[in-house]
N, C-alpha and C positions, 0 to 999 in steps of 0.2 A: 360505869355505864357508857353507852355509846353517845355520840354527839349528833344532835339534830341539825337542821339548817341554821345558818348564822351563828354556829357555835353554841347553841342552846342545848342543854341536856335533853336527850330524847330517850325513848324506851330502848332497852337493850339489856345486856347481861355481862358481868365481869367474867374473868378467866375461870373462876371456881364456881360459878353458878351453873345450874342445870339447864341444858337446852330443852326444847319441847319434847324430845325423845325420852327424857328422863335420865340420860347418861351425862355425868359431870363433864363439863367442857374440857377440863384438864385431861381427862382420859382420851377425848377425841383428839386433842392436840398432840398428846403423847403418841397415839397410834399413827398419826400423820408423820411425825418425826421419825418413828421407827421404820415405816414403809419407805420414806424418802432415803434414809440412811442405808438401808439394805439394798435398795435399787441402785443407788449411786455406787455402792461398793461392788456388787456382783455384775454390774453392767460393763465394767472396765476390766478386761482380762487380756493377758498376753502369754505366749509360751516362750519361756526362756530358751534361747538358742543353744546354750551350753548344757544346762541341766535337763532340758526337756520338760520342765515342770510348768504347769499352768498357774499363773499368778495374777492376783487382783491388784493392779497398780495403775495409778492415774497420772504418773509422770513419765515422760519419754526420756531416753538416755541423755539428750542435750540438756534437759531441765535438771536431771540428776547431777550432771557435770557442773552446771552453773551453781547449783545449791552447795555442792561440795567445795568448790573453789572459794565461794563467798565465806565459808566457815573456817578456812585454813588460818587466816590471821588470828581469829579469836582462839582457836585451839592452841596455836603456838604461844600466844600471850598468856594463856592459862597454865602453860607448862614450861615457863622460863625461856621461851624463844627456841629457835632452831639451832642445831649444831652442824657445822660444816667442816669436819675434820676427817681423818682417815676412817673413823667409825662410820660416818655418814656415807663415805665412798663405798664401804663394804655393804651397807644396807641397800644403797641404790644398785650396786652391781648384782647382788643376789636377787633383789626384787625384779630387776629387768630380765635376768636370766630365766626366772620362773615364768614371767609373762611371755617371753619370746619362744619358750620351748614347751609350753603346755597349751591345753585347750583354753586357757585364760585369754590367749591371743585372739580367740573368736568373739570375745565380748566387744561391744562398741565403745570402749572407754580408753582414754589415755591415762596411764598410771603415773602418779608422782609419789615419791617416797620421802618421808620426813623423819629425822631423828630429833627428838625433843629434849631440851636440857632440864630434865626432871629426874634427879637421882633418887628422890624419895618414893616415887610412884613406879611400881613394877607393872607395866601395862603396854598394850598395843591395841590399836583400833583403826577402823576405816570409816571414811565418809562416802556417801553416794558419789558415783562417777569416777572413782579411781584414786582418791586421796588416802594414802596408807601411812600410818604413824607408829613409831615405837619410841619409848622413852629410854633415856640412858640408864635409868634404874633397872630396866629389863635387859637391855643390850649388854651391859657390863656383867651380867650374871650368866650369860650364855657362854658355852665352852667351845662350840664348834660352828662351822659354817652351816652344817646341816640343821642344827638347832635354830639358827637364824632363819633358814629356809622354812622350817616348820612354822615359826611365828608368822612370817610374811605370807606363806602359802595360805594359812588360815585366814588372814585378813583379806587377801586377794579373793578368797572364797566368798567372803561376805559381799564384796563388790560384785563379783560375777553373779551371785545368786540374787542380787538386787534387794538384799535384806533391808537396807535403809529406806528405799522407796516403798517396799512392802509394809514396813512398820508404820510409815506415815499414813498409808491408806487404812491400815487396821486401827490406828489411833483415831482417825476420823470416824470410822464406824463405831468403835466402842464409846467414843465421846458422845456421838449422837444417841446411841442406845442408853447410855447413862443419863444424858440430859432428859430423855423421854421418861426414864424411870423416876427421876427427881420430880418432874412435873406431875406424873401420875400419882406419886405417893405422898407428896407434900400437901398437907391441909393446913391453911393458915390458922384454923381453929383448934389444931391438935399439935402441940409441940413435939410429941413423940414421933410424928411423921418425919421430922428432920433426921432422926436416927436412921429411918428407912432409907433416906436419900444418901446418907453417908455409907450405908451398906452397899447401895447400888454402885457408888463410885469405887468402892473397894473391890467389888466383883470385876469391874472393868479393868482395874489395874492388874488383878490376878490373871485375867485372860491374856493381857499383853506380856506378862512375865512368862507364861507358858510358851507363847510364841518365841520369846527371846531365847529360851533354853533350846528349843528345836532349831533355831537359827544357828546357835553355837555348834550343835552336833553336826549339822549339815556343813558348816564351814570347816570343821575338823575333817570330814570325809573329803571335801573338795580340796582342802589343803594337802592331804596325803596324796591325792591323785596328781595335783599340780607339781608338787615337789618331786614325786617319783618320775613323772614325765620329763622333769628338768635334770635328772641325774642325781638326785639326792636320796639318801637312805631314809625311807619313811619312818623307820624306828627312832629317828632323832626326835620326832614329835613326842614320843613317849617320855624322853628325857626332859622335854619342855614341861610336860604335865607334872612330872615328878618335882621339877623345880618350883612350879607354881604351888604345888601342895606343900612343899617345905616352907616357902615364903609366906603362904597364906594361913598356915596352921589348919586347925579343924574347920574354920569358916562357918558360915551360916547354913541352916538347913537347906538341902538341895531344892525342895519344893518352892521355897520362897526366895530363891536366888536366880538371877538372870542367867548366870553361868552354871552349868552342872558341876558337881564336885569332881576334882581331878581323878580320883580313883575310878569313878564311873566312866569318865571319858577315856581313861587308859584302857579299860576293858573293851570298849567299843572300838578304839583305835586298833587294838590287836586283832579284833574280828575283821575290820576293814582291810588290814594288811594281809591277813590270811586269805581273804576273798580276792584281793588284787594279785597275790603271788601264792597260789595254791601249792606250788612246788618249793616254796621258800624264797626269801628275798635274794635276788641275784647278787653276785659279787661285783665289785667295781663301782658301786654307788658311793657318792660322797657322804661321809658320816657327819 
């Protein structure tokens, strides 16, 4: 109940009581949260200068950069620290070559490359603002400079496409929607309503998984473009996918995985290469 003057109980109603209109207050609150979440998400949009895609993002490039830099020490600590040997020199050289010679140079970020001392994990990833990582577990399995370019080009693609910032905005939207669903479907007098709340949260997670898969496919396409512009044979990315398939085995079902299965990605990569080079991949590119 609400409080009257001097802290004494006064007339009012709790969250789950019905207002005079007859609509449960929880539904009113849920509707307000939904409207505010949607307005907040769609009112903030920018056009990516490299991809030309309109994106709903509430961080500027400077904020992305600061966010990425703050996370570097933690990412390094979780992966055995950073390695600074000839392998790292190779990673940095190839990464900077790609940035300098491709449309990635048009993005407003300063790129840093990191080799992580994690032999058990076969992985590469990027943080917002230009922080790019590859583990020794993946690096040591690559056979050519072109394959390294394929990995780094893909991760640079994530940065250029602002996938990190975009995901943060999407998470805020889906969390707001899920929170509204929880309020709307939870009845303190009905234990079964808690299951409805769990379903709402699961739906929000599945939405974000779908976005994640689309991000990976876009990063593949951008990576092919960037490595080709930098003088690397884009077919090297196919070898990277074949490696990931070999290392990962059959893997989980594609629908419930953030990353699409390698065979599916290979087919799309081949299609993108054919579109970029309709007369065939030219000679002289670095394998």
